[in-house]
N, C-alpha and C positions, 0 to 999 in steps of 0.2 A: 542617671544621678539621683542620689537620694534627695530629700527635701532640703537639707543643708549640711554641709560638710566643710572642714578646714583642713588643708594639707600644706605641709611645711618642711622644707629640707632640714630645718633645724631639729625635726623629730628623729633624724637618722644620723649615723656617723659621716664625718666629713668624706670618707672614701666611698660611701654608699649614695651620695647626693646626686650625682649625674644619673646613675641607674634609676634611682627613685623617681626623678623628674621625668626621665625618658618613659618609663612605664605609665606615669600619670598622663603624660601628653598623648601617648598612644591610646590609653584607655578612655580618656574623657573628650579628646578632640580628633582622634584618628591621624595624628601627626607624628613624624619622627623627629625627636630632639637630637640634633646633629652635633652641635659644638656650643661650648660656653665662650663667651668674649672676654674672660677675666683670668688673670693669673693667680688666683686663689680659690678656695673651696667655694663653689657655686652656691649662691642662696636664692631662694624663691619661695613665695607663699601664695596660696590660692584660696579664695572663700567661694564656695559653690552653692547656688540655690535654685531650686526647680520650682517652677509656677505651671499654671495650667497653660499648656500650649507652647512654652519656651523655657530655656534655662538660662541663667546668668553666672558668670565667673569674674571676679575682680582678681587680677593678677598682678603681683609686684615681683619683679625678678631682675637678677643681673641680666646683662646683655647676652644674647644667645640667637642662635639660627635654628629655626624649625622648618620642615618641609613636609608637605602632603605628596607622597610619591605614588607612582603607579602600583607599587606593591601595596601600599596602604589602601588604595582604592579597590584593588582586587580582593582585599579581605572581606568586601561586601558590607552589609549593614544599610541602615536608612541614610538617604542623602539629606545633607544640612546645608543651610546657609549660616555663615558665622559673621556677625557684625561686631566691629572693633570701635570703641570710643577710647581715644588716646587721652590719657590724663597727664602723663608725664613721659618724658623720653623722646628720642628721635630715632626713625627707623624706616623701613620701607616693606611693602607687600608686593609680591609679584604673582601674577596669574595671567594665562592666555596671552603673553607677549606684552603686558602692561605692567607699569610700576607706579604705585600710589606711594607718595612720599608721606610719612607719618611724622606728626608733631603734636604738641599739646592742642587740643581742640579739634583734631581731625576725626572724622567718621568715615569708615570704609568698610567693605564687606567681600566676602569670597565664598565660593561654592565648592563643597567638599567633593564633588564628583569629577573634579579636574585637579591636576597637580598645582601646587602653590608653594611659595617660599616666604617666611616671615623673618626678617632680619631686624635686630636691635643691637648696635654696637655697644651702648651703655645701659644704665637702668632703665627699666620700663615699668609704667603703671597703666594698666589698660583693663577696660571693662569689656568683656566678650559676651555677647548674647547669641544664643544658639536657637534655631527654629528649623523644623524639618521642611522639606520642600512640599510635601503634603499640606502642611499647615499654612504655609505661606500662600499657597495657592487658593486658599479660602478668602484671602484678602486682596490678592492683586494678580494681574496677568503674569504668569510665571516666565515666559519665554524672555521678556526684557530683563528680568532679574538675572537669568543665567547669562545673558550675553554681556552685562555691563558690569561684571565684578571688577575688583581692583581699581576703582574710582574713588578719588578722596574728596570729600566735602568738608567745608569748615563749619565751625559751631557758631551759625548765624542763621536768622530767620526761623523756619520751621524745624531745621536740624538742631537749632539751639534749644528749642522747646523739648525736642526728643531727647538730647542728651541730658538736659537738666532732670527731666523725669526719671530717667534710668539710673544716673548717678544718685538721685535721692533714694530712689528704690533700693539701690545697692547699699547705701548707708542705713536705710530703715530696716533692712533685712537682719542687721546685727542687733539693733537696740529694740526693735518692735516687730519680730517676725510675723505674728498674727495679723496685726494691722497692716502691715506691708502686703501680706498676700491678698487682702481684700483690694487694695488698690491696684494690684497687678492684673486684675481681670482683663483689662483693656490692653495689656502689654503685647500680645501677639500681634494685634492690628497696628498698633503704632510702630512695632519693629518693621513689619512689612512695608508700612508707609515710608519709612526712613530709606529703605532700600529703593523703593520706587522713585523717590526724590533723586537719590543719586543716580539711578538708571535714566530718569528723565533728562537729567542735565549732561548726559554722557555726550551729546553731539556738539556742545559748546567748547569753549576753550580750556575747560577744566583738565582734560586728559593731557593736553600739551602743557599746561602749567604744571601738572605733576611731574612730567618728565624733566622739565627744566629745572624745577625746584630740586629735584634729585640730583641733576648735574651740578647744582650750585653746592648742595650738601657734600657730595662726593668730593668736590674740589676743596672745600673747607677741610674736610677730615684728612686729606692728603697733605694740607699745607698748615696745619695748626702751628708748627713751630715757627712760622714767618711772622715776626712782630709787625711787619710793614703791611699786613693785610688790611684792606680798606674797601668800602663800597666800590670805588672806582677800580681798583685792582682786581676785585672779584667779577665786576661787570665785563670788563675787558677780557678776563680768562675765559669766560663761558659765552663771550660774544653776544651780549644783551646790553641795552642802554641801562643807565643807572636808574632811570624812571621805571623801567620794566622789572628791575631787581627790587626795588621798594614795593612794587605792587605784589610780588610774589611772597614777601615777607612783611606783612602789614602789622600795624598796631604794636603791642608790646613784643611780638616775635620778630623784631627787625633783623636784618641779616647780621648784624654785628652782636645783638642779643643772643641769636642762635650760635654764633662763632664762639662767644664767651661761655655758653652753656656746654658746648662741644669740648672746649679746651679744659673746663672743669671736670667734666667726665673723664677725659684722658688723665688729668692729674690725679683724680681719685684712684684710678687704675695703678699709676706709677707709684704713688705713695705707699700702697700695700704690696705690690710686686717687687719693688726695689727699696727695701727697707733702709739700706746703706746710702742711698742717694739723698743729698741735702734737699731741704724744701725749696731753696732758692734755685737749684738746679732743676728740679721738677717743674717749677714755674717756667724757667727759661725754655725747657723742652716743649712747653705749650704755648710759647710765643708771648708770655707775660713777664713783665718786671717784677721785682720782688713786692713792691707796693701794690701794683695792680693785681698780682696774684692773691695776696692777703685779702684785699678788699673784695674781690670778686668771689673768692672762695667762702668767706664769711658770709656774704650776702645770700649766695645760693645754697650753702650747706649748713648755715647756722653755727659754725665752729671754725676754728683756725685749721689750716692744713696739719699742723703738729698735733692737735687735738684729735683730729679725725684719724690720723695714722695711729695714734695710742689707742683710741676707742676701738677701731677695727682689729688691731693687733691683739686686744684682749678678747674680742668677740670670736675671732676665728681661731 
């Protein structure tokens, strides 16, 4: 990577966007961009910054699937760890038989020496941090880091300090690149420490919670149209207690809050991919009455469904 660079699909024609992003994913992260999750021209943007010992990329993109395949690995090159801080969106990371459920505030990482898959069904806003195996070995025992990838941690405690530092670093790289570069001198050590924290907690209940949370999210995605979904219904469907369900989705990201966000993400796709479908029908197909749909959409997107459709129709 160069010191700083910005890449956007808006810089190429609509028919070239997927090929452009596929080449960028392969070049910068050694992954294969396999498919987009939208029925309209794909849009994505990446801000890249290189510092002493590590690199950082803020990625905002439509939902998509990327993989690190055996073919990618066979191409050679240095081995890296990639740490992800999820700012917005819901998805999952798969590696070595594990699944890390991704949501706002989640921190996870993977190893480029093994196959992986990165799924986001809706919009994503993620900060990616890349550090070589050799560099990470200067700060931590490397074996546990290799063993415990695809474990998700939440933005609390020490990981909260880590995420706050790097998110501020990302913002500062745009407005004050020289000052930010001075602050980034300790970045490689902090980055490795965050991975070590995730690896150290690998033997507790976090892995099981990740899998259970992904089961819940999968159930919600499959049943978005059902207006009767409630915490009790969801808990029975995945065979957990209501108390356990609340523990999995604490704070502002309650299970019903997550359901609402998933419904609005689906609605955004339907509004653009089916321009002839009425707004009321789109809301109903996402399990929401007309009033619920308008309130939730305006709260999460800051405009009405009709305004969103008109804005995107002009943009694309």
